[in-house]
N, C-alpha and C positions, 0 to 999 in steps of 0.2 A: 405227556401226550398219550391219549388212549388209542387202542386199535381202530375204533370207529373214526377218530379224527384223521388218522393216516389214510384210511380207506376213502374218506370223503375227499381228501386232497388228491389221491391217486385218480379218483373218478373225474375230478375237475381237470386234472392234467390231460387225461385221455381225450376228453371232449375239446379242450382248448387246442391241443396240437392237431387234432383231426381237421380243425377249421383252416389249417394252413396248407393242407395238401391240395394240389390243383389238377391232379391226373395228367400232369406233364412230367415225363420220366426224368428229364434233366433237373427241373426245379425240385421235384419231389425227392430226388436223391439227396439234395442238400438238407431238406427238412428231415428226412429219415436219418441222416447222419447225426443230427442233434437229438432227435427223438430216441434213437437207440443208445446214444451216449448217456443221456440222462438216466435211462433205466439201468444201465450198467453201473453208473456212479452210485445209484441207490443201493445196488447189490454190494459194491465194493466198500462203501462206507460202513455197512454193517459188518462185513468180513474183517475190516480193520478195527472196528469198535469193540467187537466181542472179546478179543484177547486183552483189551484194556480193562475189562471187567465192568463195562457200563451196564447199568440196569436196563430192562426192557423199555421203560418209558423214555430214557435218554437215547437209546438206539433208534426208537421210532422218530424222535425229534431230529436225530441226525439224518435219517432217511427223508424226512420232510424237507430239510434244508437242501439235500441233494436233489430232490424232486424240483425244487424251486430255483436252483442256482442258475439255470440257463434258460428260463422261460422267456427272457428278453431276446434270445437268439432268433426266435421265430418272427416276431415283428421286425427285428433288425434285418433279416434276410428279405422279408416281404417288402420292406421300404427301400433298402439300399442295394440289395442283390449281392451282398458280401458279408463275411463274418470278420472282416478286418476292422477292429475297433477304431484305429487311427484315421480311417477314411470314412467312417460312419458315425458310430456312437459307442460309448462304453457299454458293453452288454450287461454288466452287473447293474449299472444304473437303469438300463432298460428293464431288467428283471424286477427291480424294486418298483418302477412305475407300473409295470404290468400287474404285479401283486396288489398294488394299491388300487388301481383302476378296477380290477376284478373283485376286490375285497375278499380275496381267497383265504386270508388268515383271520378274518373278522371273528370267527367263532372260537378262536383259541384264547387262552388267558394272555394277558398283556406281557407277562414275563416270557412266555414261549414265542410270542410274536417278535419280541425284541431279539431273542437269541437267533431266530431264523433269519431275520432281516439283516442283522449285523454279519452273520456268516456269509450270506449271499453278497452283501455289499463289498466284502473284502476278499472274496474267493479268487479274484483275478488280479489283486493289487500286487505290485512289485514286492512289497513286504507287508505282512499283516501288522496292524497297529499294536503297540505295547498295551497289554491288558493285564490286570491282576489275575493270578492263577485262579482257576475255577472252570466250570463246565463251559462257559461262554468262550473262553480262550481255547479250550480243548476242541470245541465244536468247530470253531473257525479254522483251526489247523487241520482237523480231521477232514473237513470238506476240501481244503486245498490239496491234501494228499490223495484223496480218492479221485478227485478231478484229474490230477496229473496221471495217476495210475491208468485211468481209462484212455486219456489222450495218447499215452504211449502205445496202448493197444491199437487205437485207430491209425496212428501214423505208421507203426511197424507193419500192420496188415496192408496198408496202402503201398508202402515202399516195396513190398514183396510182389505186388502186381502192377506197379506203376507203368511199366512199359506197355502193357496191354490197354490201360485206361488212365492216362494222365488226367488229373483233376485240379484245375487252377483254384478251386474253392479251398481245398486242403492246403495247397502250396502257397496261398496268400498272394498269388500272382508274381512270385519271385522267379527270376531267371535261373535256369538250370545250367550253371557254369562249372567247369571241372576244377574248382578251387575252393578254398575257405579263406575268409578274411583273417588277417593276422590279429586283429582286435578280438575276434571271437575266440580264436585259439588261446590267446593270452588270458582271457577271462577264465576259461576252463583250467588252464595250467595254474592259475592263482587260486583256484577253489571258489570261483564266483560264478553266478549266473550270467548269461549273455544278455546284454541290453537289446530289447526288441528293436529299438530305434537304430541300431548299428547294422542290422541285417542287410546284406547286399546280394545274396543269392540263396538258392534252396539249401545248399550245404551249410550255410550259416544257420538256417532254421533248424537243421538237424543238430547242430552244436548247441543251439539254444535249448532244444529238448533234452540233450544230455546234461546240460547245466542245471536242469530242474532238481537233480539229486541234491544239490546244495541247499535246497529249500524244503526238503522232506523233514518230517517231525517225529515219526513213530517207527519203532522197530518193525512192527508187522508190515509197514509199507515198504521198507527196505527189503524185507524178506520176500514179499510178493514180487517186487521189481526183479530181484535176483532169480527167483524161481521161474518167472515168465520170460526171462532172457531178453528183455527189451533193450538193455544197453548194448549187448552183443549184436542184436539185429540192426540197430541204428549205426553202430560203428562199422559194420560190414558194408554199409551203403556209402561210405565216405572215401574220397580219393586219397592216395598216399602223399599228403602234403607235408612239407617240412614242419617239424614241431608238433604235429598232431598226435603222434603216438604217445609221448609223455603226458599230453593233456588228457587223453582218454584214460591213461593209466591212473591219473589223479582222480578221475570220476569213479573208476572201478574200486580204487582204494577207499574212497568215501563210502561207497555202497557196502563194501565188506565191513568197514568199521560200524556202520549203522546196523548191519545184521548182527554183529557181535555185541552190541550194546547190552548191558545188563537189564533184565526186566523187559516188559512189553511196552513201557511208556515212552516218553519223549526221548529221542536219540540225539546225542550231541549237545 
């Protein structure tokens, strides 16, 4: 991918997103949430890709995938008034439909279009598909890591100010109960991600966010997670529920192991 290709995609994104702002503070806050998120994922995917030794053309391709990964969020919110996929539509699929309708990738070589669309298609899947080693596999996992890294920023910033401005959009409408579900705790203790379908309250959502560490792929991601303190910030927002402390320790141990993995490439 050339610098001009990436600039053209960035210009398209700016124009596309501006069309969803309504000059309504509450509505525009949700649009801004995904607008800012996308721009930070573009930044983070490059920060994660550089230590992997990716050439500039591949770094730009990674930034393009990051730019496109959530374009479906804007029509999703405009149509359904929510970012919760299970009561609206899979936002990755909406991103693919938006990209196709807008023909935003039409000027790129076929191989680059395929790399971007596959990365976008599976960025929110419970597990990425098995693929042969190569840049396509790496790109898919790199996007998943960069996306999680910024969502951790979004939620930890929010939890720090939640009392002043509760936001049901971020909380997915989950009730704020002083407990955690045993099933969610058990998943973390076993070194597994928490199933979205099992969430019963806001604290379960926080456990789901902690469990994302078990889906990380690269040492630079673990290091950024550690350095930014996101695990500690989420853990500090949880109640003293039986069995939770060892589950969180399992999360911390996994992050420490990922940071200590040899080389910059795939961890674990």
